[in-house]
C-alpha positions, 0 to 999 in steps of 0.5 A, spaced: 835 107 617 838 112 622 844 116 619 851 115 623 855 121 626 861 122 629 863 128 633 870 129 635 872 134 641 865 131 644 867 131 651 865 139 652 863 145 649 861 145 642 862 138 641 858 136 647 852 140 644 853 138 637 853 131 639 847 131 644 843 135 638 845 130 633 842 124 637 836 128 639 835 129 631 835 121 630 842 120 628 846 114 631 852 118 634 859 116 636 863 121 641 871 122 641 876 125 645 881 124 650 877 125 656 873 118 657 869 121 663 867 127 660 865 123 653 861 118 658 857 124 660 856 127 653 853 120 651 849 120 657 846 126 655 845 124 648 840 118 651 846 113 653 846 110 646 852 113 643 859 110 642 864 113 646 871 112 643 878 115 646 882 118 641 888 123 640 886 126 633 894 128 632 895 120 632 894 117 625 893 110 628 888 113 633 884 116 628 884 110 624 881 106 629 876 111 631 873 111 624 874 104 623 870 103 630 865 107 628 863 103 622 864 097 625 859 099 630 854 102 626 855 099 619 857 106 616 859 113 617 854 119 614 857 125 618 863 127 621 863 134 625 871 135 625 871 139 631 877 138 636 881 144 637 885 148 642 889 155 643 895 157 645 895 163 651 895 169 647 902 172 646 905 177 641 907 173 635 915 175 637 914 172 643 910 166 642 913 159 644 915 154 638 912 149 642 905 152 643 905 154 636 906 146 634 901 144 639 896 148 636 898 146 629 898 139 631 891 139 633 887 144 629 890 143 622 894 136 622 888 133 627 883 136 622 886 133 616 887 126 619 880 126 621 878 128 614 882 123 611 880 117 615 873 119 614 873 121 606 876 114 605 871 110 609 865 114 605 868 113 599 869 106 600 862 104 603 855 102 599 852 107 598 858 111 597 858 118 600 857 122 606 858 129 609 864 132 613 863 139 617 869 142 619 869 147 625 873 153 623 872 160 626 871 167 625 879 167 626 879 163 619 877 170 616 879 175 621 885 175 626 885 177 633 892 180 636 896 175 639 893 169 636 898 167 631 897 160 631 890 159 632 889 164 626 894 160 622 891 154 623 884 156 622 885 159 616 888 153 613 882 149 615 878 153 610 883 150 605 882 143 607 874 144 607 875 147 600 879 141 598 875 136 600 869 139 597 872 139 590 875 132 591 869 129 594 865 131 588 866 124 584 865 120 590 858 124 593 862 126 599 860 133 601 864 138 605 862 144 609 865 149 614 862 152 620 865 159 623 863 161 630 864 167 633 863 168 641 860 162 643 858 161 650 863 155 652 869 154 657 874 154 652 877 160 649 877 167 651 873 170 656 869 175 652 865 178 657 870 180 661 874 184 656 878 182 650 883 185 646 881 189 640 884 190 633 887 197 636 889 193 642 884 196 647 880 191 652 873 191 651 868 186 653 864 182 647 857 179 647 856 172 646 851 167 644 848 160 647 852 154 644 845 151 642 844 155 636 851 152 634 848 145 635 842 147 631 846 150 625 850 143 625 844 139 625 841 143 619 848 142 615 848 135 617 841 133 615 841 136 608 841 131 602 848 130 599 845 133 593 846 140 597 851 143 601 853 149 606 860 150 604 861 155 609 856 158 615 858 164 620 854 163 626 856 169 631 853 174 637 849 179 633 853 185 636 860 182 636 865 187 633 867 182 627 864 186 621 868 192 620 873 190 625 879 194 626 
């Protein structure tokens, strides 16, 4: 029987690439996000059989309905790629609007928590028990860029959620890991190739890499038996200024 995967933020970018790759790898897939038209495009590219669910990950009731709908459709939930995220426009920390801070924290932290919580409950309750949650972290979960305080703080906190889930999931056969991605070619985020703020506050272009390699990495993580887990994986452009940054 095919395993069941749920991907949030699946309407574009990393989420779309991962949903398509999971479907091609034999998973039954549910794709979730706020923009139904784009989700339907993802579903079509995934073979036309994906379940499309309109969801705001900052809304607890909507997240519960998303997970319940996936289980109702497919019978269980084996893998969640907890991917939905956003960023505020770059700004010095003393000029960052509180509303922009809250929007990023609501999506990147509270949203990740709500999805993980609902998935954990479903995986704990199902028979056979267990499943896998894969959180989308970031290079920013370890090393910040200037003028990205909200995004950096949210992604540092995601690492804490990942470790907590990995610890608490042991008793229930629920594995949790995190993929940290650096400079992938998507429409979301900073335009790396045209010049990005460095640790010394200079502007320099940075190398990027194809999103398909992120999708391949997530498929690998998702395909492991629950007796094995990738707690953390970093996938990045080889020459990006990350190692030794600053």
